[in-house]
C-alpha positions in Angstrom: -12.1 6.3 31.6 -15.7 5.5 32.5 -16.1 1.8 33.6 -19.0 2.4 36.0 -20.8 -0.9 36.8 -18.6 -2.8 34.3 -18.5 -6.6 34.7 -14.8 -7.6 34.8 -15.3 -10.7 36.9 -12.6 -13.3 36.7 -10.5 -11.3 34.1 -6.7 -11.1 33.9 -5.8 -7.4 34.2 -2.3 -7.7 35.5 -0.4 -4.4 35.2 -3.4 -2.6 33.8 -3.5 1.2 34.0 -6.7 2.6 35.5 -5.3 6.0 36.3 -8.2 8.4 37.1 -10.7 5.7 36.0 -14.3 5.6 37.4 -15.1 2.0 38.3 -17.9 2.8 40.7 -20.1 -0.2 41.2 -18.0 -2.4 39.0 -17.7 -6.2 39.5 -14.0 -7.2 39.6 -14.5 -10.2 41.8 -12.0 -13.0 41.1 -9.9 -10.8 38.8 -6.1 -10.9 38.7 -5.1 -7.3 39.1 -1.5 -7.9 40.2 0.6 -4.7 39.8 -2.3 -2.7 38.4 -2.5 1.1 38.8 -5.6 2.7 40.3 -4.0 6.0 41.2 -6.7 8.8 41.6 -9.4 6.3 40.6 -13.0 6.1 41.9 -13.9 2.6 43.1 -16.9 3.4 45.3 -19.0 0.3 46.0 -16.8 -1.9 43.8 -16.7 -5.6 44.3 -13.1 -6.7 44.8 -13.9 -10.0 46.5 -11.4 -12.8 45.9 -9.1 -10.6 43.8 -5.4 -10.7 43.5 -4.3 -7.2 44.4 -0.6 -7.9 45.0 1.4 -4.7 44.5 -1.6 -2.7 43.3 -1.3 1.1 43.5 -4.4 2.6 45.1 -2.7 5.9 45.9 -5.3 8.6 46.4 -8.1 6.3 45.2 -11.7 6.5 46.5 -12.5 3.0 47.8 -15.5 3.8 50.0 -17.9 0.9 50.6 -15.9 -1.5 48.4 -15.8 -5.2 49.2 -12.3 -6.6 49.8 -13.4 -9.9 51.3 -10.7 -12.6 50.8 -8.7 -10.2 48.5 -4.9 -10.5 48.5 -3.5 -7.0 49.4 0.1 -8.0 49.8 2.4 -5.0 49.0 -0.7 -2.9 47.9 -0.2 0.8 48.2 -3.2 2.4 49.9 -1.4 5.7 50.7 -3.8 8.7 50.8 -6.7 6.4 49.7 -10.2 6.9 51.1 -11.5 3.7 52.6 
């Protein structure tokens, strides 16, 4: 799924499945992503500021240079992810 540079600011994406999606440069600031799946996804330079990332699966995701300022990462799975 190609969502490069998509503007998803302030959206409700709880439990969304972004498996192997490319969200490079996307704006997800303020989004509610609780329990979403980003396994094997590309999130380079993605804006995740002020997001709800509770229980999110970032397993094996590429998160290089992404902004997690004030994001809630409670129970988020960052196993094998590239920060």
